[in-house]
C-alpha positions in Angstrom: 26.1 21.3 -6.5 23.1 19.2 -5.2 22.5 15.6 -6.5 19.0 14.4 -6.9 18.1 10.7 -7.0 15.1 9.3 -8.9 12.0 8.9 -7.0 11.2 5.1 -6.3 8.2 3.7 -8.1 5.2 2.7 -5.8 6.1 -0.9 -6.3 9.6 -0.2 -4.9 8.5 1.7 -1.8 10.8 0.3 0.9 9.4 -1.1 4.2 12.7 0.2 5.8 10.8 3.4 6.9 8.6 1.4 9.1 9.3 1.3 12.8 11.2 -1.8 13.9 9.1 -4.6 15.6 6.0 -6.7 14.8 3.9 -5.9 11.9 0.6 -6.9 10.4 0.1 -7.6 6.6 -3.2 -6.5 5.0 -4.4 -6.3 1.4 -6.5 -3.8 -0.4 -7.7 -3.1 -3.9 -7.8 0.2 -5.5 -9.1 1.4 -8.9 -6.0 2.1 -11.1 -7.6 5.6 -11.9 -7.3 6.3 -8.1 -4.0 4.6 -7.4 -1.7 7.7 -7.9 -3.7 9.4 -5.2 -3.7 6.5 -2.8 0.1 6.2 -3.2 0.5 9.9 -2.5 -1.6 9.6 0.6 0.5 6.6 1.8 3.8 8.6 1.1 2.5 11.5 3.0 1.9 9.2 6.1 5.4 7.8 6.0 6.1 5.3 8.8 2.4 4.5 9.3 2.4 1.7 6.8 4.5 0.4 3.9 2.9 -0.9 0.7 3.9 -2.8 -2.4 1.7 -3.8 -5.6 1.1 -7.4 -5.9 -0.2 -9.6 -8.8 -0.2 -6.8 -11.5 -2.3 -7.8 -14.5 -2.2 -5.7 -17.5 -5.8 -4.7 -18.7 -7.3 -5.1 -15.3 -9.1 -1.9 -13.8 -7.7 -2.3 -10.4 -4.5 -2.7 -8.4 -4.0 -5.0 -5.4 -1.5 -3.6 -2.6 0.0 -5.5 0.3 0.3 -3.3 3.3 2.8 -3.8 6.1 1.6 -2.0 9.3 3.8 -1.8 12.4 1.7 -3.0 15.5 2.7 0.3 17.1 1.0 2.3 14.3 -2.1 0.0 13.9 -4.6 2.5 15.3 -3.3 5.3 13.0 -3.2 3.0 10.0 -6.7 1.9 10.6 -7.9 5.4 10.9 -6.2 6.3 7.7 -7.7 3.3 5.8 -11.2 4.2 7.1 -10.7 7.8 6.0 -10.1 6.6 2.4 -13.7 5.2 2.3 -14.8 4.0 -1.0 -11.6 4.5 -2.6 -10.2 1.2 -1.4 -11.6 -2.2 -0.9 -10.0 -4.3 2.0 -9.3 -7.9 0.9 -9.5 -10.8 3.2 -6.3 -12.5 2.1 -3.3 -12.2 -0.2 -4.7 -11.9 -3.8 -1.5 -13.3 -5.3 -2.5 -16.7 -3.6 -6.0 -16.8 -5.5 -6.3 -19.2 -8.3 -6.4 -17.7 -11.8 -10.0 -17.3 -13.3 
């Protein structure tokens, strides 16, 4: 008999799949209508980056994600993010640190 475990939610994606060593944090914003596609792309590129949702706000049309990118995979991650084009918007800093509007 094969046991199956539930698939983790995008917010719970562990960074444990990342290679050990130094890593960079970056933040991106995605439309909620595109978020499932973005999560699937990131899952397909396991080990290139880890991600988690930050500052979820009900009723907002976007999701902010924190990315953890191992230094050893930085070039590959940058290529991946660039290939996503207009589906993502790179943020300059952690959106959870912004003051409420």
